[in-house]
N, C-alpha and C positions, 0 to 999 in steps of 0.2 A: 604380402610379405615377401622378402627376398628368398629365392630358392637357393638351396645349398647342395649343389651337385658335386659328388665325390670325384676326386682324381682317380684315374684307373691306370694300372700298369697295362702296357699293350697286350700282354698275354691274357689278362683278365678281361680286357675289353673285348677280345675275340671270343673268350669263353661265354660272355654274356650274350653273344649273337646266337648261341646254340640253344634255341628255345626248347626243342624237343628233348635234348639231352638234359637240360635243367629240370624240366617238368618230370621226366622219367626218374631223375635222381630222388625227387620228393616222394615218389611212389615206391622206392626201394627202402625207405626208412619210416619210422614212426616218430613224430615230433620234428624239431628243426633239423635241417640237413646242412652240415658245414662242409663246404668244398675247399680243399687245400691245394694250392699251386706251388709246390716247393721250388720249382725251377725259377720262380721270381727271385729267390735269394741270390742267384748267380750274378745278376746285374748289380745288386747293391755291394756284393763282395768286390766285384771288379772296380767299382767306384772308390771304395775305401782303399783298396790296394794301390790305386793310381794316385791318391792323395799322399800316401806314405812314400811311394816311389819318387814322386816329385819333390818331397821334402828331404829325400836322401837319408831315410832313417829305417831302422829295423823295427817292425811292428808285428804284433800278434793280435789276431782277431778271434774272439771266442763268441759263439752263439749262446745267448742266455736262454737256457731250456725253459725257464718259467714262463716265457711268452706263450708257449703252447705245449701241451703234453704229447703231441703226436710224435712218434719215433720217425715218421717220414722227414720231418724237418731236421731231426738230429742226424739221420743218415745223410741228408743233403749237405749239412755242414761238414760232416766227415769227408764226403766226396770232394768238397771244395778245399780241403786242407785247413779247416778252421779248428780252433780249440773248442771246448764246451765249458760253459759256466753253469754250475748246478747249485741250487739253494735248499735241497733237502736230501735225505737219504734215498728216497724213491727216485728222485731225479738222477742221482749218482748211479743207482742200479740200472736205470734206463740208459744212461750214457754208456755204461759198460756193456749192457746187452746189445746195444746198437753199434758196437765196434770200437768205441774209444778206449784208449788205455788210460791208466791213472795219470800218467805223465802229461797227457793232453787235457786234463780236466782241472778246473779251479773250483773251489768250494767257497761260497759266500753266504752271508746272512746268518741268522741264528742257527746254532748247530747242537743237536743232541749228542749224547755220548756215543750212541749207536752210529750216527752219521760220521762223527769224527773217527771212530774206530775203523770204519770201512775206508774212509778217505786215507788214513795213515797206512792201512794195509796195502793200498794200491798206489801209494806215492803221489797222491794229488797235491796241488798247490792249495794252501788254506789261507784264506783272507781272515786274519785275526781280528775278531770283533770286540774283544774286551780282555782285560787282565784275567778275569775269571776263566775265560776260554783258554787262555794260556795255561792256567793251572790245571785245567782238565786235560789238555794235550800232554802236559808234562806227566801227569799221573798215568795216562794211557800208555805213554812211551816206556814208563817204568815196568809195565806189564808186557811190553812187546820188545824183547831184547833184539838188537840188530836192526831195528827199524828207526829211521829218522823222520823228521818233519821239515817241510818247506813252507814258509809263511811269508805273507806280505801283511803289512799293518794297515788296517783301514782307519783313515783319519776322519774324525767327526767334524772338526771346526777349522777348515782351511782359512787362510788369511790372504788378503790382497794388500800388498805393501802400500802404505800411505793412504789407505782408504778404510773407512768404517762402514761395513755392509750389514744390512739386515738379512740374515740367512733363515731358511726354513729350519725349524728345530728338528733335529734327528736323534733317534734313539740308538743309532748304529755307530760303531767305531769308537776309537779312543780319542780323547782330547789331546791336543798337542802337548799340553802340560803333563800328560801321563807318559810321554815318550821316554824321558830319562829313566823312569822307574822300569819301563818295559825293557829297555836296553840293559839296564843293570841285571834284571832277572835272566835275560837271554845269555849273559856272560856265564851264568851258572848252569846253563843247559846247552852243552855243546852238541847234543843230538838234534837241536832245532836250528835250522839255517834261515837267517833273515834274508829274503830275496828281494824285498822292495817295499814300496809304499803304495797305498791304494785309496782311491777317492771315488765315491759314487754320489752323484748329485744331479739335479734337474735345472741347473743354471743355463740359461740360453743366451745370456749376453756375452758375445765373444770376448770383450775386454775382461770381463770377470773370469771367464774360463781360462784366459791367458794368465791372469793373476793367480788362479788356483794351480795351474801347471808350474808356474814359477815357484809357488810355495812348496810344492812337492819336490822340486829340485833342491830347495833349501833344506827340507827334511832329509833328503838323501845325503846332503853334505853333513848334517848332524850325525847321521848313522856312520859315515866314514870317519868323522872325528872321533867317534866312540869306538872305533876299531873294527867295524863291520864293513862288508863289501857288497851291498845290494846292487842289483843291476836292472830291476824292473820298476817302471813307473806305470801304475795301473789307473787309468782314467775312468774305469767302469763303463756304464752305459748312459742312458738318458738322452739318446739321440733319436730324432725323428724328423721326417720331412713334411712338406705341405700335403694336407689331406683333401684339399678342395681343388676342383678343376680351375676355379677362379679364386686365388687366395684372398682377393679383396672382398669377396662376397661375405666373409664372416664379419668384417668390420661394418659392412652395410647392414647386415642383419642386426648386429648389436646396436648400431645407431638408430635403426628403425624401431627396435624394441624399446630403447631408451626414450625416444620421442613419444611413443605410445604411453609409456608409463607417465612421462611428464605431463601429458595432456589428458590423461584419464581415458584414452581409447582402449578398448579390449585388445589384449596382447596376443590372442590366438594361441595361448598356452593353457595347459590344464589348471583349472581353478584360478586362472589369471595370475599364476605364480611368477611368470616373467623371468624364470631362471634366477631368482633371488634379487632382481633389480626392484628398488623401492624408491619412493619419493621421500627424502628426509625432511626434517622439521624446517630447514632453511630453503626448501625448494630445490635441493640438489639431488641428483640421482646417486643412490648408494648401491654398491655391489658391482659396479661396471668393471672395475679393474680385474676382479676375479673372473668374471664371465669372459672378458676379452682375452684372457690368457688361455682359454680352453683350446684354441686352435692356433698354432704357430704358422707364420707365413714364411719364415726363413727355412733353408734347407740344412740338413745335417752336414753337408759339405762345408758350409760356412762355419758351423760350430767347431769344426776341426781345423780347417785351413787358416782361419784368421788367427786363432791362438798360436799355431805352429809357426806362423810367419812373424809374430810379434817380435820386434827388435827393440822396443822401448825399455823393457824391464831389465834386460841384461846386455844391452848394447849390440846385440846381434840376434837373429832369429832363435827362438827357443828350440826349434827342431834341430838347428845346428849344434846347440849346446848338448842336447840329448844324444845326438849321434856322435859327437866328439868324445863323450865320455863312455861310449860303448853301451849305453843303456838301451833296453828294449821298452817300447811303449806298448802297453796292453790296453785293449778296449773290449768290453762285453756287451755289445748291443743285442737287444732282443727285438724291440719294435722296429728299429732301422733295418733289420735283416729280413723281416717277414711282413713289412708294411705293404699292404695291398695284396698279400699272397694268399688271401682267403675271402670267401663270401659265404653268407648264411642265408639259406632259402627257408622261408616260412609260409605255410599254406594258409590261405584265407578261408575261415569258416563262414563268413557272411558279414552283413552290416546291420547296424541298428541306429536309430535316432536317439540322441541324448536329451536329457531334460531341458537343456538350454537351446535345443534345436540343431546343435552340431551333429555331425555324422561320426559314428565310431566304427572302425574296421575290427571285426572279431578275428583274432589270430590264433592259430594252433601253436602257440609258444607263449613264453612269459619273459619278464624282465631278467630272471636268473639265467635263462638260456643264453642271453647276450651279455651277462656279467655287468648289468647296469650300474652296480655299485662301484665297479672299477673304472669303466669308461662308458658313461651313458651315451647311446647313439643319439646324434643330433642331425647328421647329414641325411639328405633325402635317400630313401630306398628306391630301387628300380622295380617297376611293375612288370611281371612276366605273365601275361594273360594266357588262360588255358585254351582260348580260341580267338578267332578274328572278329568276334562280335563287337560292334561299336558301343561305346559307353559315354556317359556324360562327364565332363570335368568337374572337379570339386575339391574341397579340403576336408580332411578327416583326421581324427585321433586314432592312434594305433593301440588297441586294447588287448592286454594279455589274458591268459586263461586261468589265472588264479582268483580265488575268492578274496581278493584284497583291493581296496579302493585305489591304492597307489601302483597297482600292476599295469603300468603303461610301458610300452617299449620305447616311447619317446614322449617328452612332456609337451611338445609343440604340435600344432596341426601341420600336416603335410599336404602340399597342393599336388594333385594328380591331373594329368591331362585326361585321364580316364579313370573314374573311381573303381577301385578293385571290387570284384564280386566273388562269390563262393567258388572255390576251386582254382582261383588265380593264385599266384605265388608272389610274395614280396622278397626282394633280394637286398640284403644289407651287405655293404662292401667293407673292405679293410677289417675283417673280423679275426684274422689269424692271430694277431698279437693281443693277448690279454682280454679277448672278448669271447671267442667261441667256446672255450672250456675252462676259463680261469675260475669262475664262480658257479659253474653250472651245477644244478641240483635237481632233485625230483620231488618237490612239494606236492602234497595230495596225490601222489603217485603219477603225476604227469611225467612223461619220459624226458630224459635229458637228450641233448642233441647227439647226432651221429655224424662222425667224420668220415669223409671219403676223399681220396686224392683225385684230382683232375689232371691228367697229363696228355700232352700232345702225342698222337699216334697215327702214323700213315697219313699225314696231312689233315687229320681231324683230331678229335678228342675222345678219350675213354676215361672211365671211372674205375678205380681199383681201391682195395682196402688199403689203408695207410701202412699196415704191417707188411705189405708185399712190395711197397715202393722201393726201387733200386735192388730188389732181391730176386726178381724173375728174369 
């Protein structure tokens, strides 16, 4: 089977060479050890700012806090002059506690009364998710004299002119058809300022992203015709770059898996599940499109630059139209700012043989520790041996420590140049975004993971508590 070697940021590649430090880190904690490298964020911010500078436009970048709970990333974002996107009251409290002011924070997603109350008290920008939420904001403002609200309207159903598209159904935001009603209500609520329009989506086709940006410009025009003067176009997040050292490896893996399913050859996946691929009644492979989409080969640079340069929809580049009108383009990436900025270290308890003769690696961790429900690990982990003893090559399944048949850290067999043994450590990469703590839990009282920051120090590396990062 094809190997799936992860892409590594140069800083993380250097960190992985520090075997003694990594092994020592696992002895400082119980359960998985998540090492964060916030410095990685700096290179992605520089790339994004270069894109907007080349386009000649004003842009605002905000870090999406939900990607990782650690305050270390929040403070790194603050030190780089970013804004902060929060999706809960607790994230808002975290942002304020880590140095952000309300004016630098935008609030998105479903919002409780307590979340909105705190956001209003601090003057945060609020992404309006529904007409019901508008009513709740109006009611709160009636109880808070002298306080106003700044809102952008989240759009549920963007359109691309002259095209009929099948979009992922979303439960967030207002329908375009609801905009006239919203604007009518806002005319009666002078304490609420309409600042712009907002869209969050996971569309990766650059031409469609350009069409959505064009549609947001049209909605801004509708707002101006209705007597408002918004100046923010918020494109949300949904940005990510290649995760494989060889981007073509994923297509090779899917093709190999497809061939095995078609010919009845074992797929080297747990229970021969083949990640949902199956042979249909007419001899066609079903489920390939969904699996193929798991890993993107394009870079987030293309997702931004191609739409901004599009000159077909309005006769000149969309970036030029945005800049000419004095609009600010906002984005709130999470994944794209901390991609590759973390690794997770898991101790090996031992090995066992499975009923079908396969090998199982017994790990001191489970699928919840790596948020498998959010982003199931598929890429190869790195082996960090406890010593220099030679071992045999082989393939194995990665078995979790829960009393559940489905507790595997990965559904496929992983090929090792040297099979792990008790006391070795497996390193899963790219776990800072939505993996290391997004769904972590403590079933049957197994410990959740522990986060530490790895930072360069005096030509080497040191480990510190995340709450001390940038504060010592």
